[in-house]
C-alpha positions as CSV (number, residue, x, y, z in Angstrom):
1,X,-41.2,5.7,-22.4
2,X,-39.6,9.1,-22.0
3,X,-35.9,9.7,-22.6
4,X,-34.8,9.5,-19.0
5,X,-36.6,6.2,-18.4
6,X,-34.9,4.8,-21.5
7,X,-31.5,5.8,-20.2
8,X,-32.2,4.2,-16.8
9,X,-33.2,1.0,-18.5
10,X,-30.8,0.8,-21.5
11,X,-27.6,2.4,-20.3
12,X,-25.0,0.4,-18.4
13,X,-24.0,2.2,-15.2
14,X,-21.1,-0.2,-14.9
15,X,-19.7,1.0,-18.2
16,X,-20.3,4.6,-17.4
17,X,-18.4,4.1,-14.1
18,X,-15.6,2.4,-16.0
19,X,-15.4,5.4,-18.3
20,X,-15.0,7.5,-15.2
21,X,-11.9,5.5,-14.3
22,X,-13.3,3.0,-11.8
23,X,-11.2,-0.2,-11.6
24,X,-13.3,-3.0,-10.1
25,X,-12.1,-5.0,-7.1
26,X,-12.6,-8.5,-8.7
27,X,-11.9,-10.2,-5.3
28,X,-14.9,-8.5,-3.8
29,X,-17.1,-8.3,-6.9
30,X,-19.3,-11.0,-8.3
31,X,-19.5,-10.3,-12.1
32,X,-21.8,-13.2,-12.8
33,X,-24.3,-11.8,-10.4
34,X,-24.0,-8.3,-11.7
35,X,-22.5,-7.2,-8.4
36,X,-19.5,-4.8,-8.6
37,X,-17.3,-3.0,-6.0
38,X,-14.6,-0.5,-6.6
39,X,-13.1,2.8,-5.3
40,X,-15.6,5.6,-5.5
41,X,-14.8,8.3,-8.2
42,X,-17.1,10.8,-6.5
43,X,-15.0,11.4,-3.4
44,X,-11.6,10.1,-4.5
45,X,-10.9,7.2,-2.2
46,X,-8.8,4.0,-2.5
47,X,-11.0,1.4,-0.8
48,X,-13.8,-0.5,-2.6
49,X,-16.8,1.1,-1.0
50,X,-18.5,2.0,-4.3
51,X,-21.2,-0.6,-5.0
52,X,-23.0,-1.1,-8.3
53,X,-25.8,-3.7,-8.8
54,X,-26.6,-4.3,-12.5
55,X,-27.9,-7.9,-12.9
56,X,-29.2,-7.4,-16.5
57,X,-26.2,-5.6,-17.9
58,X,-28.1,-2.3,-17.9
59,X,-30.3,-0.3,-15.6
60,X,-28.0,-0.5,-12.6
61,X,-28.0,1.3,-9.3
62,X,-25.1,2.5,-7.2
63,X,-24.4,3.1,-3.5
64,X,-21.2,4.4,-2.0
65,X,-20.7,3.4,1.6
66,X,-18.1,6.1,2.0
67,X,-19.7,9.3,0.8
68,X,-23.3,7.8,0.9
69,X,-24.3,9.0,-2.5
70,X,-26.5,6.6,-4.5
71,X,-29.0,6.3,-7.3
72,X,-29.3,5.6,-11.1
73,X,-26.8,6.2,-13.9
74,X,-28.4,9.7,-14.2
75,X,-27.7,10.5,-10.6
76,X,-24.2,9.2,-11.0
77,X,-23.6,11.4,-14.0
78,X,-25.0,14.5,-12.2
79,X,-22.8,14.0,-9.2
80,X,-19.6,13.1,-11.2
81,X,-19.8,16.1,-13.6
82,X,-21.7,18.6,-11.6
83,X,-24.7,18.6,-14.0
84,X,-28.3,19.3,-13.5
85,X,-30.9,16.5,-14.4
86,X,-31.6,17.8,-17.9
87,X,-27.9,18.2,-18.8
88,X,-27.1,14.7,-17.5
89,X,-29.9,13.1,-19.5
90,X,-28.7,15.0,-22.6
91,X,-25.1,13.8,-22.1
92,X,-26.0,10.2,-21.5
93,X,-28.6,10.2,-24.4
94,X,-25.9,11.5,-26.8
95,X,-23.3,8.9,-25.7
96,X,-25.8,6.1,-25.9
97,X,-27.4,7.1,-29.2
98,X,-30.8,7.5,-27.6
99,X,-31.1,11.1,-28.6
100,X,-32.0,10.1,-32.2
101,X,-30.3,8.6,-35.2
102,X,-26.5,9.3,-35.0
103,X,-24.2,9.9,-37.8
104,X,-21.6,7.3,-38.6
105,X,-18.9,9.8,-37.5
106,X,-20.7,10.3,-34.1
107,X,-21.0,6.5,-33.6
108,X,-17.3,6.0,-34.3
109,X,-16.5,8.8,-31.8
110,X,-18.6,7.1,-29.1
111,X,-17.1,3.7,-29.8
112,X,-13.6,5.2,-29.6
113,X,-14.3,6.9,-26.3
114,X,-15.7,3.6,-24.9
115,X,-12.7,1.7,-26.0
116,X,-10.4,4.2,-24.5
117,X,-12.3,4.2,-21.2
118,X,-12.1,0.4,-21.1
119,X,-8.4,0.5,-21.8
120,X,-7.9,3.0,-19.0
121,X,-9.9,0.9,-16.6
122,X,-7.9,-2.2,-17.5
123,X,-4.6,-0.4,-17.0
124,X,-5.8,0.9,-13.6
125,X,-6.9,-2.5,-12.6
126,X,-3.5,-3.9,-13.5
127,X,-1.8,-1.1,-11.6
128,X,-3.8,-1.8,-8.5
129,X,-3.1,-5.5,-8.8
130,X,0.6,-4.9,-8.9
131,X,0.5,-2.5,-6.0
132,X,-1.5,-4.9,-4.0
133,X,1.0,-7.7,-4.8
134,X,4.0,-5.6,-3.8
135,X,2.3,-4.6,-0.5
136,X,1.5,-8.3,0.2
137,X,5.1,-9.4,-0.4
138,X,6.4,-6.5,1.8
139,X,4.1,-7.5,4.6
140,X,5.0,-11.2,4.3
141,X,8.7,-10.5,4.3
142,X,8.4,-8.1,7.3
143,X,6.3,-10.5,9.4
144,X,7.7,-12.8,12.2
145,X,8.2,-16.5,11.9
146,X,6.2,-18.1,14.7
147,X,8.2,-19.1,17.7
148,X,6.5,-20.6,20.8
149,X,9.6,-19.9,22.9
150,X,9.7,-16.1,22.1
151,X,10.1,-13.7,25.0
152,X,7.4,-11.4,26.3
153,X,7.9,-7.8,27.2
154,X,5.4,-5.6,29.0
155,X,2.6,-8.0,28.3
156,X,3.2,-7.9,24.5
157,X,4.0,-11.1,22.7
158,X,7.1,-10.8,20.6
159,X,8.8,-12.9,17.9
160,X,5.7,-14.7,16.9
161,X,4.8,-16.4,20.2
162,X,1.2,-15.2,20.0
163,X,0.4,-17.3,16.9
164,X,1.1,-20.7,18.3
165,X,-0.9,-19.6,21.4
166,X,-3.8,-18.5,19.3
167,X,-3.9,-21.7,17.2
168,X,-3.6,-23.9,20.2
169,X,-6.5,-22.0,21.9
170,X,-8.6,-22.5,18.8
171,X,-8.1,-26.3,19.0
172,X,-5.2,-26.9,16.6
173,X,-2.9,-29.8,17.8
174,X,0.4,-28.2,16.7
175,X,2.5,-31.0,18.1
176,X,1.0,-33.6,15.8
177,X,1.4,-31.6,12.6
178,X,5.0,-30.4,13.3
179,X,4.2,-26.9,14.5
180,X,2.8,-23.9,12.8
181,X,2.8,-24.3,9.0
182,X,5.5,-22.5,7.1
183,X,2.8,-20.6,5.2
184,X,1.7,-18.7,8.3
185,X,3.5,-15.8,10.0
186,X,2.5,-13.1,12.4
187,X,2.7,-9.3,12.2
188,X,3.1,-8.1,15.8
189,X,1.2,-4.8,15.3
190,X,-0.8,-4.2,12.1
191,X,-3.3,-1.5,11.4
192,X,-6.8,-2.3,10.3
193,X,-9.4,-0.4,8.4
194,X,-13.0,-1.6,7.9
195,X,-13.3,-1.8,4.1
196,X,-9.6,-1.8,3.5
197,X,-6.7,0.7,3.8
198,X,-7.8,4.4,3.7
199,X,-5.1,7.0,4.1
200,X,-7.8,9.6,4.7
201,X,-8.8,8.2,8.1
202,X,-7.1,6.7,11.1
203,X,-7.0,2.9,11.5
204,X,-9.9,1.5,13.5
205,X,-7.8,-1.2,15.1
206,X,-4.1,-2.0,15.6
207,X,-2.8,-5.3,16.9
208,X,-1.2,-8.7,16.1
209,X,-2.3,-10.4,12.9
210,X,-1.9,-13.9,11.5
211,X,-0.5,-13.6,7.9
212,X,-1.3,-16.5,5.6
213,X,0.4,-16.8,2.2
214,X,-2.0,-17.3,-0.7
215,X,-1.0,-19.4,-3.7
216,X,0.6,-22.8,-4.3
217,X,3.7,-22.2,-6.4
218,X,4.3,-18.6,-5.5
219,X,2.8,-16.0,-3.2
220,X,0.0,-14.1,-5.0
221,X,-1.1,-12.3,-1.9
222,X,-1.7,-12.7,1.9
223,X,-4.7,-13.3,4.1
224,X,-4.8,-11.3,7.4
225,X,-6.6,-12.3,10.6
226,X,-6.3,-10.1,13.6
227,X,-5.8,-12.2,16.7
228,X,-5.2,-12.2,20.5
229,X,-3.4,-15.1,22.3
230,X,-6.8,-16.8,22.8
231,X,-9.3,-15.7,20.2
232,X,-10.1,-13.4,17.2
233,X,-9.5,-9.7,17.9
234,X,-12.5,-7.6,18.5
235,X,-13.4,-3.9,18.3
236,X,-14.4,-2.1,21.4
237,X,-18.1,-2.6,20.5
238,X,-17.6,-6.4,20.5
239,X,-17.5,-6.9,16.7
240,X,-14.8,-9.2,15.4
241,X,-12.1,-7.4,13.4
242,X,-12.8,-8.5,9.9
243,X,-10.4,-10.7,8.0
244,X,-8.9,-9.1,4.9
245,X,-6.9,-10.1,1.8
246,X,-4.4,-8.2,-0.1
247,X,-2.5,-9.1,-3.3
248,X,-2.9,-9.5,-7.0
249,X,-6.5,-8.5,-7.3
250,X,-8.4,-10.8,-9.7
251,X,-6.1,-13.8,-9.1
252,X,-6.7,-14.5,-5.4
253,X,-10.1,-16.0,-5.5
254,X,-9.8,-19.8,-5.8
255,X,-6.2,-19.8,-4.7
256,X,-5.6,-21.5,-1.3
257,X,-3.4,-21.1,1.7
258,X,-1.5,-24.4,1.7
259,X,-1.2,-25.7,5.3
260,X,0.9,-28.9,4.8
261,X,3.1,-30.8,2.4
262,X,1.0,-32.1,-0.6
263,X,-0.5,-35.6,-0.7
264,X,-3.1,-37.5,-2.7
265,X,-5.8,-36.7,-0.1
266,X,-6.7,-33.1,0.8
267,X,-8.7,-31.7,3.7
268,X,-10.4,-28.6,2.3
269,X,-12.0,-26.0,4.6
270,X,-13.0,-22.4,4.3
271,X,-10.9,-20.8,7.1
272,X,-7.3,-21.4,8.1
273,X,-8.1,-22.2,11.8
274,X,-11.0,-24.6,10.9
275,X,-8.9,-26.5,8.4
276,X,-6.0,-26.8,10.7
277,X,-8.2,-28.1,13.6
278,X,-9.7,-30.8,11.3
279,X,-6.3,-31.7,9.8
280,X,-4.6,-32.0,13.2
281,X,-7.5,-34.1,14.5
282,X,-7.2,-36.5,11.6
283,X,-3.4,-36.8,11.9
284,X,-3.7,-37.4,15.6
285,X,-6.0,-40.4,14.8
286,X,-3.5,-41.9,12.4
287,X,-4.6,-40.1,9.2
288,X,-1.1,-39.4,8.0
289,X,-2.1,-39.6,4.3
290,X,-4.0,-36.3,4.6
291,X,-2.8,-32.8,3.5
292,X,-4.6,-29.6,4.1
293,X,-5.6,-26.4,2.2
294,X,-7.8,-23.5,3.2
295,X,-9.8,-22.0,0.4
296,X,-10.2,-18.7,2.5
297,X,-13.8,-18.2,1.4
298,X,-17.0,-20.3,1.0
299,X,-17.4,-18.8,-2.5
300,X,-14.1,-20.3,-3.5
301,X,-15.4,-23.7,-2.7
302,X,-19.1,-23.5,-3.6
303,X,-19.4,-20.7,-6.1
304,X,-21.6,-19.2,-7.6
305,X,-18.7,-18.2,-9.8
306,X,-18.8,-19.9,-13.2
307,X,-15.2,-19.0,-14.0
308,X,-13.1,-22.1,-13.0
309,X,-10.2,-19.9,-12.1
310,X,-12.3,-18.4,-9.3
311,X,-13.1,-21.8,-7.8
312,X,-10.8,-24.0,-5.7
313,X,-9.4,-27.0,-7.7
314,X,-6.8,-29.5,-6.4
315,X,-3.2,-29.7,-7.6
316,X,-2.4,-32.5,-10.1
317,X,-2.1,-35.9,-8.4
318,X,-4.9,-35.4,-5.8
319,X,-7.3,-38.2,-5.8
320,X,-9.5,-37.6,-2.7
321,X,-11.0,-34.5,-1.1
322,X,-12.6,-34.1,2.3
323,X,-14.8,-31.0,2.2
324,X,-15.5,-29.4,5.6
325,X,-19.0,-28.0,5.3
326,X,-20.4,-25.2,7.4
327,X,-24.1,-25.0,8.2
328,X,-26.4,-22.0,8.7
329,X,-29.2,-21.5,11.1
330,X,-30.7,-18.8,8.9
331,X,-30.6,-20.8,5.6
332,X,-29.6,-24.5,6.1
333,X,-31.1,-25.6,2.8
334,X,-29.0,-23.1,0.8
335,X,-25.8,-24.0,2.7
336,X,-26.4,-27.7,2.1
337,X,-27.2,-27.2,-1.6
338,X,-24.1,-25.1,-2.1
339,X,-21.7,-27.5,-0.5
340,X,-23.3,-30.5,-2.3
341,X,-22.9,-28.6,-5.5
342,X,-19.2,-28.2,-4.7
343,X,-18.9,-31.9,-4.0
344,X,-20.6,-32.7,-7.3
345,X,-18.3,-30.3,-9.2
346,X,-15.2,-32.0,-7.8
347,X,-16.5,-35.5,-8.4
348,X,-17.0,-34.4,-12.0
349,X,-13.2,-34.0,-12.1
350,X,-12.8,-37.6,-11.3
351,X,-12.1,-37.2,-7.5
352,X,-13.3,-39.2,-4.6
353,X,-15.2,-36.6,-2.5
354,X,-16.4,-36.8,1.1
355,X,-18.5,-34.0,2.5
356,X,-19.0,-33.6,6.2
357,X,-20.6,-31.0,8.5
358,X,-20.5,-30.7,12.3
359,X,-22.9,-33.2,13.9
360,X,-24.3,-33.9,10.4
361,X,-26.5,-30.8,10.9
362,X,-26.8,-28.1,8.3
363,X,-28.9,-25.9,10.6
364,X,-26.1,-25.2,13.1
365,X,-23.7,-22.3,13.0
366,X,-20.7,-24.4,13.8
367,X,-17.5,-25.3,12.1
368,X,-14.8,-27.9,12.9
369,X,-13.1,-25.6,15.3
370,X,-16.1,-26.4,17.5
371,X,-16.3,-30.2,17.1
372,X,-14.1,-33.2,16.2
373,X,-14.0,-34.0,12.5
374,X,-13.1,-37.6,13.5
375,X,-16.2,-38.0,15.6
376,X,-18.3,-36.3,12.8
377,X,-17.0,-38.8,10.2
378,X,-17.8,-41.7,12.6
379,X,-21.4,-40.4,13.0
């Protein structure tokens, strides 16, 4: 095997990127799968469009969806430092000790540089987390408390009237759960960027957004869903405006949006709307013992994260969990196995767990905003 092939197979692209100052977005990344996302160091952006896949710990590939560069660790080094192929190979070989037997002094120098790069990366990740948290709190504090009696002006819903209308249109019975939960607010006009905020380009959408507080004891971040009075907001080409999180990166995954006062029995769903529909359905049928939390992503319920802090777990005192499963017409078997794995994990914590899916069908692309959870449980 020649030197360049050894570098491609033995050198960690992730570590080289970290040495270049990349701070990974741990909310978007899946470390256990070798899947990493962060801001691209090649064109100096702030959004996490730089993607590295490195399942074995070395031999990774990258692709930036902003500047469209991609390739191996050699390609990355060439682009980052403006080197030709031979110079990039020589540099990487030296740093990795592939060029030949290194002196003890050179080895210490390389280890020192790696340690310094890791420290810089960790500092940058902490800085980004704090900035995200400050932005989230600012957005939360500046958002409107929902008010179904708010006035309208020139066709625009003010004072939070749009959020009760949206939730009602989605099937939430607000009257039986005491109105819009206190963990939800509305930003009357919020800019949106696909992939996250990017000061180098204009927003691709602006409009009302439901703002959900993330965290039980304190707000770690906020979840944003762009809405209209009757449905999710869409781009001009018909695509739904993607939901986004912002907050203390690395601590958000596994943290819920709490939608009711706590109790010993919890309805757990992926999305805020789906969970509220099921929760209000149960309460309307006399299920007053239930509380509700939205995990905000399927991965927070089912994994595959092995880190327990990245998975939803109930607060102390919870004895029963009703998991709202969601099927998949493309891969129903995988969907079922993932949710059944989540149920087994929670049973392993000593909980009574009930798993339900619309119409008891894993091959349907439906959630409980489409059907009654009460009827599903009867079936």
